[in-house]
C-alpha positions as CSV (number, residue, x, y, z in Angstrom):
1,M,-5.1,11.9,2.1
2,A,-3.7,12.6,-1.4
3,L,-0.3,12.4,-3.0
4,K,-0.2,16.2,-3.3
5,D,-0.2,16.3,0.5
6,L,3.2,14.8,0.6
7,S,6.5,16.5,0.1
8,K,8.0,16.5,-3.4
9,T,10.7,14.0,-2.3
10,N,8.1,11.6,-0.9
11,Q,6.0,12.0,-4.0
12,E,8.9,11.0,-6.2
13,K,9.7,8.0,-3.9
14,I,6.1,6.8,-4.1
15,K,5.9,7.2,-7.9
16,K,9.1,5.3,-8.4
17,H,8.0,2.6,-5.9
18,S,4.6,2.2,-7.6
19,S,6.2,0.9,-10.8
20,S,7.0,-2.3,-9.0
21,H,3.3,-2.9,-8.1
22,K,0.5,-4.2,-10.2
23,G,-1.9,-1.4,-10.6
24,G,0.8,1.3,-10.2
25,M,-0.3,4.4,-8.3
26,Q,-3.9,2.9,-8.0
27,S,-2.8,-0.3,-6.2
28,K,-4.0,-0.8,-2.7
29,H,-0.4,-1.1,-1.5
30,I,0.4,2.4,-2.7
31,R,-2.8,3.9,-1.5
32,N,-2.2,2.5,1.9
33,M,1.3,3.9,1.9
34,I,0.1,7.4,1.0
35,R,-2.5,7.2,3.8
36,F,0.1,6.3,6.3
37,M,2.6,8.9,5.1
38,T,0.0,11.7,5.2
39,K,-0.6,10.8,8.8
40,G,3.1,11.3,9.6
41,D,4.9,8.0,9.0
42,S,8.1,7.8,7.1
43,F,8.4,6.0,3.8
44,S,9.9,2.9,5.4
45,V,7.4,2.7,8.2
46,A,4.5,3.2,5.8
47,H,5.9,0.5,3.6
48,K,6.1,-2.0,6.5
49,K,2.6,-1.3,7.5
50,A,1.3,-1.6,3.9
51,M,3.2,-4.9,3.6
52,E,1.5,-6.2,6.7
53,I,-1.9,-5.3,5.3
54,D,-0.9,-7.0,2.0
55,K,0.2,-10.1,3.8
56,K,-3.1,-10.3,5.8
57,S,-5.1,-9.7,2.6
58,K,-3.3,-12.4,0.8
59,N,-3.8,-14.9,3.6
60,N,-7.5,-14.2,3.6
61,K,-7.8,-14.8,-0.1
62,S,-5.9,-18.1,-0.1
63,V,-8.3,-19.7,2.4
64,K,-10.4,-22.3,0.7
65,R,-14.0,-22.2,1.7
66,S,-16.3,-25.1,1.5
67,Y,-20.0,-24.3,1.6
68,G,-21.3,-27.8,1.1
69,Y,-23.6,-27.1,-1.8
């Protein structure tokens, strides 16, 4: 599950795409995409899956919790 496991074309796509994400290649979004792509998904399918995870993660963080202290 590493960038080197992808084809040169997909490596370049991921590197270019990572510049639009905070954290670059180390961002959770990019790491998820690499994981999906090494399991056989295309760039676009991996991106959609990573976006779903990002969306769920963002929703969980925005929930205000009241602990009543």
